[in-house]
KOLGU-4560 file (N, C-alpha, C; in nm, 3 decimals, padded with zeros to 5 digits):
<recs>
<n_xx: 03.790 n_yy: 02.483 n_zz: 08.212 ca_xx: 03.814 ca_yy: 02.377 ca_zz: 08.117 c_xx: 03.818 c_yy: 02.244 c_zz: 08.192 mol: A seq: 1 type: UNK>
<n_xx: 03.743 n_yy: 02.147 n_zz: 08.146 ca_xx: 03.736 ca_yy: 02.016 ca_zz: 08.211 c_xx: 03.847 c_yy: 01.925 c_zz: 08.159 mol: A seq: 2 type: UNK>
<n_xx: 03.891 n_yy: 01.838 n_zz: 08.245 ca_xx: 03.993 ca_yy: 01.741 ca_zz: 08.207 c_xx: 03.930 c_yy: 01.638 c_zz: 08.115 mol: A seq: 3 type: UNK>
<n_xx: 03.991 n_yy: 01.614 n_zz: 08.000 ca_xx: 03.933 ca_yy: 01.523 ca_zz: 07.902 c_xx: 04.012 c_yy: 01.393 c_zz: 07.886 mol: A seq: 4 type: UNK>
<n_xx: 04.079 n_yy: 01.351 n_zz: 07.994 ca_xx: 04.151 ca_yy: 01.224 ca_zz: 07.993 c_xx: 04.135 c_yy: 01.158 c_zz: 08.130 mol: A seq: 5 type: UNK>
<n_xx: 04.152 n_yy: 01.027 n_zz: 08.132 ca_xx: 04.140 ca_yy: 00.954 ca_zz: 08.257 c_xx: 04.268 c_yy: 00.967 c_zz: 08.339 mol: A seq: 6 type: UNK>
<n_xx: 04.251 n_yy: 00.976 n_zz: 08.469 ca_xx: 04.366 ca_yy: 00.986 ca_zz: 08.558 c_xx: 04.325 c_yy: 00.936 c_zz: 08.696 mol: A seq: 7 type: UNK>
<n_xx: 04.425 n_yy: 00.903 n_zz: 08.774 ca_xx: 04.406 ca_yy: 00.865 ca_zz: 08.914 c_xx: 04.501 c_yy: 00.953 c_zz: 08.994 mol: A seq: 8 type: UNK>
<n_xx: 04.453 n_yy: 01.032 n_zz: 09.089 ca_xx: 04.541 ca_yy: 01.120 ca_zz: 09.164 c_xx: 04.657 c_yy: 01.046 c_zz: 09.233 mol: A seq: 9 type: UNK>
<n_xx: 04.639 n_yy: 00.915 n_zz: 09.257 ca_xx: 04.743 ca_yy: 00.838 ca_zz: 09.325 c_xx: 04.834 c_yy: 00.761 c_zz: 09.229 mol: A seq: 10 type: UNK>
<n_xx: 04.810 n_yy: 00.774 n_zz: 09.098 ca_xx: 04.898 ca_yy: 00.704 ca_zz: 09.003 c_xx: 05.039 c_yy: 00.763 c_zz: 09.010 mol: A seq: 11 type: UNK>
<n_xx: 05.138 n_yy: 00.679 n_zz: 08.988 ca_xx: 05.276 ca_yy: 00.727 ca_zz: 08.989 c_xx: 05.312 c_yy: 00.783 c_zz: 08.853 mol: A seq: 12 type: UNK>
<n_xx: 05.380 n_yy: 00.898 n_zz: 08.856 ca_xx: 05.432 ca_yy: 00.960 ca_zz: 08.735 c_xx: 05.578 c_yy: 00.993 c_zz: 08.761 mol: A seq: 13 type: UNK>
<n_xx: 05.654 n_yy: 01.004 n_zz: 08.654 ca_xx: 05.793 ca_yy: 01.047 ca_zz: 08.666 c_xx: 05.797 c_yy: 01.197 c_zz: 08.647 mol: A seq: 14 type: UNK>
<n_xx: 05.836 n_yy: 01.269 n_zz: 08.752 ca_xx: 05.834 ca_yy: 01.416 ca_zz: 08.752 c_xx: 05.961 c_yy: 01.464 c_zz: 08.819 mol: A seq: 15 type: UNK>
<n_xx: 06.036 n_yy: 01.548 n_zz: 08.750 ca_xx: 06.163 ca_yy: 01.600 ca_zz: 08.800 c_xx: 06.259 c_yy: 01.486 c_zz: 08.836 mol: A seq: 16 type: UNK>
<n_xx: 06.252 n_yy: 01.377 n_zz: 08.760 ca_xx: 06.344 ca_yy: 01.265 ca_zz: 08.781 c_xx: 06.307 c_yy: 01.172 c_zz: 08.894 mol: A seq: 17 type: UNK>
<n_xx: 06.188 n_yy: 01.188 n_zz: 08.951 ca_xx: 06.145 ca_yy: 01.103 ca_zz: 09.062 c_xx: 06.006 c_yy: 01.048 c_zz: 09.034 mol: A seq: 18 type: UNK>
<n_xx: 05.978 n_yy: 00.931 n_zz: 09.086 ca_xx: 05.844 ca_yy: 00.875 ca_zz: 09.077 c_xx: 05.764 c_yy: 00.925 c_zz: 09.196 mol: A seq: 19 type: UNK>
<n_xx: 05.660 n_yy: 01.002 n_zz: 09.167 ca_xx: 05.574 ca_yy: 01.057 ca_zz: 09.271 c_xx: 05.429 c_yy: 01.043 c_zz: 09.226 mol: A seq: 20 type: UNK>
<n_xx: 05.337 n_yy: 01.062 n_zz: 09.317 ca_xx: 05.196 ca_yy: 01.053 ca_zz: 09.280 c_xx: 05.159 c_yy: 01.173 c_zz: 09.192 mol: A seq: 21 type: UNK>
<n_xx: 05.058 n_yy: 01.153 n_zz: 09.111 ca_xx: 05.010 ca_yy: 01.262 ca_zz: 09.028 c_xx: 04.965 c_yy: 01.378 c_zz: 09.116 mol: A seq: 22 type: UNK>
<n_xx: 04.905 n_yy: 01.348 n_zz: 09.229 ca_xx: 04.862 ca_yy: 01.452 ca_zz: 09.324 c_xx: 04.982 c_yy: 01.538 c_zz: 09.366 mol: A seq: 23 type: UNK>
<n_xx: 05.093 n_yy: 01.473 n_zz: 09.403 ca_xx: 05.212 ca_yy: 01.547 ca_zz: 09.444 c_xx: 05.271 c_yy: 01.625 c_zz: 09.326 mol: A seq: 24 type: UNK>
<n_xx: 05.265 n_yy: 01.567 n_zz: 09.206 ca_xx: 05.318 ca_yy: 01.636 ca_zz: 09.088 c_xx: 05.237 c_yy: 01.762 c_zz: 09.059 mol: A seq: 25 type: UNK>
<n_xx: 05.105 n_yy: 01.754 n_zz: 09.074 ca_xx: 05.021 ca_yy: 01.873 ca_zz: 09.052 c_xx: 05.054 c_yy: 01.979 c_zz: 09.156 mol: A seq: 26 type: UNK>
<n_xx: 05.070 n_yy: 01.941 n_zz: 09.280 ca_xx: 05.104 ca_yy: 02.038 ca_zz: 09.384 c_xx: 05.241 c_yy: 02.099 c_zz: 09.357 mol: A seq: 27 type: UNK>
<n_xx: 05.335 n_yy: 02.017 n_zz: 09.312 ca_xx: 05.468 ca_yy: 02.068 ca_zz: 09.278 c_xx: 05.459 c_yy: 02.163 c_zz: 09.159 mol: A seq: 28 type: UNK>
<n_xx: 05.376 n_yy: 02.131 n_zz: 09.060 ca_xx: 05.358 ca_yy: 02.219 ca_zz: 08.945 c_xx: 05.307 c_yy: 02.356 c_zz: 08.992 mol: A seq: 29 type: UNK>
<n_xx: 05.213 n_yy: 02.357 n_zz: 09.084 ca_xx: 05.158 ca_yy: 02.483 ca_zz: 09.135 c_xx: 05.268 c_yy: 02.565 c_zz: 09.203 mol: A seq: 30 type: UNK>
<n_xx: 05.354 n_yy: 02.497 n_zz: 09.279 ca_xx: 05.466 ca_yy: 02.567 ca_zz: 09.343 c_xx: 05.560 c_yy: 02.627 c_zz: 09.239 mol: A seq: 31 type: UNK>
<n_xx: 05.591 n_yy: 02.548 n_zz: 09.137 ca_xx: 05.681 ca_yy: 02.595 ca_zz: 09.031 c_xx: 05.618 c_yy: 02.713 c_zz: 08.957 mol: A seq: 32 type: UNK>
<n_xx: 05.490 n_yy: 02.704 n_zz: 08.931 ca_xx: 05.420 ca_yy: 02.812 ca_zz: 08.861 c_xx: 05.425 c_yy: 02.941 c_zz: 08.942 mol: A seq: 33 type: UNK>
<n_xx: 05.412 n_yy: 02.930 n_zz: 09.074 ca_xx: 05.417 ca_yy: 03.048 ca_zz: 09.160 c_xx: 05.557 c_yy: 03.108 c_zz: 09.168 mol: A seq: 34 type: UNK>
<n_xx: 05.659 n_yy: 03.027 n_zz: 09.145 ca_xx: 05.800 ca_yy: 03.071 ca_zz: 09.151 c_xx: 05.873 c_yy: 03.013 c_zz: 09.031 mol: A seq: 35 type: UNK>
<n_xx: 05.851 n_yy: 03.069 n_zz: 08.913 ca_xx: 05.905 ca_yy: 03.011 ca_zz: 08.789 c_xx: 06.058 c_yy: 02.994 c_zz: 08.792 mol: A seq: 36 type: UNK>
<n_xx: 06.101 n_yy: 02.883 n_zz: 08.737 ca_xx: 06.243 ca_yy: 02.853 ca_zz: 08.721 c_xx: 06.260 c_yy: 02.800 c_zz: 08.579 mol: A seq: 37 type: UNK>
<n_xx: 06.327 n_yy: 02.875 n_zz: 08.493 ca_xx: 06.339 ca_yy: 02.833 ca_zz: 08.352 c_xx: 06.413 c_yy: 02.699 c_zz: 08.334 mol: A seq: 38 type: UNK>
<n_xx: 06.482 n_yy: 02.653 n_zz: 08.435 ca_xx: 06.555 ca_yy: 02.527 ca_zz: 08.424 c_xx: 06.471 c_yy: 02.406 c_zz: 08.461 mol: A seq: 39 type: UNK>
<n_xx: 06.351 n_yy: 02.426 n_zz: 08.511 ca_xx: 06.265 ca_yy: 02.316 ca_zz: 08.554 c_xx: 06.170 c_yy: 02.278 c_zz: 08.441 mol: A seq: 40 type: UNK>
<n_xx: 06.168 n_yy: 02.150 n_zz: 08.408 ca_xx: 06.076 ca_yy: 02.097 ca_zz: 08.308 c_xx: 05.954 c_yy: 02.043 c_zz: 08.382 mol: A seq: 41 type: UNK>
<n_xx: 05.837 n_yy: 02.095 n_zz: 08.352 ca_xx: 05.718 ca_yy: 02.055 ca_zz: 08.425 c_xx: 05.647 c_yy: 01.936 c_zz: 08.363 mol: A seq: 42 type: UNK>
<n_xx: 05.706 n_yy: 01.871 n_zz: 08.266 ca_xx: 05.643 ca_yy: 01.754 ca_zz: 08.205 c_xx: 05.655 c_yy: 01.634 c_zz: 08.298 mol: A seq: 43 type: UNK>
<n_xx: 05.553 n_yy: 01.548 n_zz: 08.292 ca_xx: 05.552 ca_yy: 01.425 ca_zz: 08.371 c_xx: 05.524 c_yy: 01.308 c_zz: 08.278 mol: A seq: 44 type: UNK>
<n_xx: 05.597 n_yy: 01.202 n_zz: 08.296 ca_xx: 05.582 ca_yy: 01.081 ca_zz: 08.214 c_xx: 05.494 c_yy: 00.981 c_zz: 08.288 mol: A seq: 45 type: UNK>
<n_xx: 05.393 n_yy: 00.932 n_zz: 08.218 ca_xx: 05.301 ca_yy: 00.832 ca_zz: 08.274 c_xx: 05.336 c_yy: 00.694 c_zz: 08.219 mol: A seq: 46 type: UNK>
<n_xx: 05.274 n_yy: 00.591 n_zz: 08.274 ca_xx: 05.296 ca_yy: 00.454 ca_zz: 08.228 c_xx: 05.256 c_yy: 00.439 c_zz: 08.082 mol: A seq: 47 type: UNK>
<n_xx: 05.324 n_yy: 00.349 n_zz: 08.010 ca_xx: 05.286 ca_yy: 00.322 ca_zz: 07.871 c_xx: 05.139 c_yy: 00.282 c_zz: 07.862 mol: A seq: 48 type: UNK>
<n_xx: 05.073 n_yy: 00.329 n_zz: 07.759 ca_xx: 04.933 ca_yy: 00.298 ca_zz: 07.739 c_xx: 04.838 c_yy: 00.404 c_zz: 07.794 mol: A seq: 49 type: UNK>
<n_xx: 04.889 n_yy: 00.491 n_zz: 07.883 ca_xx: 04.805 ca_yy: 00.599 ca_zz: 07.936 c_xx: 04.804 c_yy: 00.712 c_zz: 07.834 mol: A seq: 50 type: UNK>
<n_xx: 04.688 n_yy: 00.774 n_zz: 07.819 ca_xx: 04.673 ca_yy: 00.883 ca_zz: 07.723 c_xx: 04.627 c_yy: 01.006 c_zz: 07.798 mol: A seq: 51 type: UNK>
<n_xx: 04.700 n_yy: 01.115 n_zz: 07.789 ca_xx: 04.830 ca_yy: 01.129 ca_zz: 07.723 c_xx: 04.939 c_yy: 01.064 c_zz: 07.807 mol: A seq: 52 type: UNK>
<n_xx: 05.043 n_yy: 01.020 n_zz: 07.741 ca_xx: 05.153 ca_yy: 00.957 ca_zz: 07.814 c_xx: 05.243 c_yy: 01.062 c_zz: 07.880 mol: A seq: 53 type: UNK>
<n_xx: 05.249 n_yy: 01.179 n_zz: 07.820 ca_xx: 05.327 ca_yy: 01.288 ca_zz: 07.878 c_xx: 05.231 c_yy: 01.400 c_zz: 07.917 mol: A seq: 54 type: UNK>
<n_xx: 05.234 n_yy: 01.435 n_zz: 08.045 ca_xx: 05.153 ca_yy: 01.546 ca_zz: 08.093 c_xx: 05.238 c_yy: 01.672 c_zz: 08.087 mol: A seq: 55 type: UNK>
<n_xx: 05.186 n_yy: 01.773 n_zz: 08.022 ca_xx: 05.258 ca_yy: 01.900 ca_zz: 08.008 c_xx: 05.185 c_yy: 02.009 c_zz: 08.086 mol: A seq: 56 type: UNK>
<n_xx: 05.237 n_yy: 02.130 n_zz: 08.081 ca_xx: 05.182 ca_yy: 02.241 ca_zz: 08.159 c_xx: 05.032 c_yy: 02.256 c_zz: 08.138 mol: A seq: 57 type: UNK>
<n_xx: 04.985 n_yy: 02.244 n_zz: 08.015 ca_xx: 04.841 ca_yy: 02.260 ca_zz: 07.989 c_xx: 04.758 c_yy: 02.156 c_zz: 08.063 mol: A seq: 58 type: UNK>
<n_xx: 04.810 n_yy: 02.034 n_zz: 08.075 ca_xx: 04.740 ca_yy: 01.928 ca_zz: 08.148 c_xx: 04.739 c_yy: 01.959 c_zz: 08.298 mol: A seq: 59 type: UNK>
<n_xx: 04.854 n_yy: 02.004 n_zz: 08.348 ca_xx: 04.861 ca_yy: 02.039 ca_zz: 08.491 c_xx: 04.768 c_yy: 02.155 c_zz: 08.524 mol: A seq: 60 type: UNK>
<n_xx: 04.755 n_yy: 02.250 n_zz: 08.432 ca_xx: 04.662 ca_yy: 02.362 ca_zz: 08.454 c_xx: 04.520 c_yy: 02.309 c_zz: 08.471 mol: A seq: 61 type: UNK>
<n_xx: 04.481 n_yy: 02.214 n_zz: 08.387 ca_xx: 04.346 ca_yy: 02.156 ca_zz: 08.397 c_xx: 04.330 c_yy: 02.080 c_zz: 08.529 mol: A seq: 62 type: UNK>
<n_xx: 04.429 n_yy: 01.997 n_zz: 08.562 ca_xx: 04.421 ca_yy: 01.916 ca_zz: 08.683 c_xx: 04.419 c_yy: 02.002 c_zz: 08.810 mol: A seq: 63 type: UNK>
<n_xx: 04.490 n_yy: 02.112 n_zz: 08.808 ca_xx: 04.501 ca_yy: 02.197 ca_zz: 08.927 c_xx: 04.365 c_yy: 02.251 c_zz: 08.971 mol: A seq: 64 type: UNK>
<n_xx: 04.268 n_yy: 02.252 n_zz: 08.881 ca_xx: 04.135 ca_yy: 02.303 ca_zz: 08.914 c_xx: 04.036 c_yy: 02.193 c_zz: 08.953 mol: A seq: 65 type: UNK>
<n_xx: 04.080 n_yy: 02.068 n_zz: 08.945 ca_xx: 03.995 ca_yy: 01.957 ca_zz: 08.983 c_xx: 03.988 c_yy: 01.944 c_zz: 09.135 mol: A seq: 66 type: UNK>
<n_xx: 03.872 n_yy: 01.910 n_zz: 09.190 ca_xx: 03.856 ca_yy: 01.903 ca_zz: 09.337 c_xx: 03.958 c_yy: 01.812 c_zz: 09.406 mol: A seq: 67 type: UNK>
<n_xx: 04.001 n_yy: 01.705 n_zz: 09.340 ca_xx: 04.096 ca_yy: 01.613 ca_zz: 09.403 c_xx: 04.233 c_yy: 01.676 c_zz: 09.427 mol: A seq: 68 type: UNK>
<n_xx: 04.262 n_yy: 01.787 n_zz: 09.357 ca_xx: 04.395 ca_yy: 01.846 ca_zz: 09.365 c_xx: 04.396 c_yy: 01.981 c_zz: 09.435 mol: A seq: 69 type: UNK>
<n_xx: 04.281 n_yy: 02.036 n_zz: 09.467 ca_xx: 04.275 ca_yy: 02.166 ca_zz: 09.532 c_xx: 04.319 c_yy: 02.148 c_zz: 09.677 mol: A seq: 70 type: UNK>
<n_xx: 04.412 n_yy: 02.231 n_zz: 09.719 ca_xx: 04.465 ca_yy: 02.218 ca_zz: 09.855 c_xx: 04.379 c_yy: 02.291 c_zz: 09.954 mol: A seq: 71 type: UNK>
</recs>
């Protein structure tokens, strides 16, 4: 499935209460997915005006397969 929204791997997002790059948030999502913790919310908040403004697990799944995020 291809990503159908604009993004910059270096854009800052709010993830787990911290501002980190989208690249780091995707890598953190992959870690969380490998070791699930029901208390962790994997949503990330982007700057106003960005679509989608909230990145959820389905978005991270798409991004995790993009070349910019593959480790």
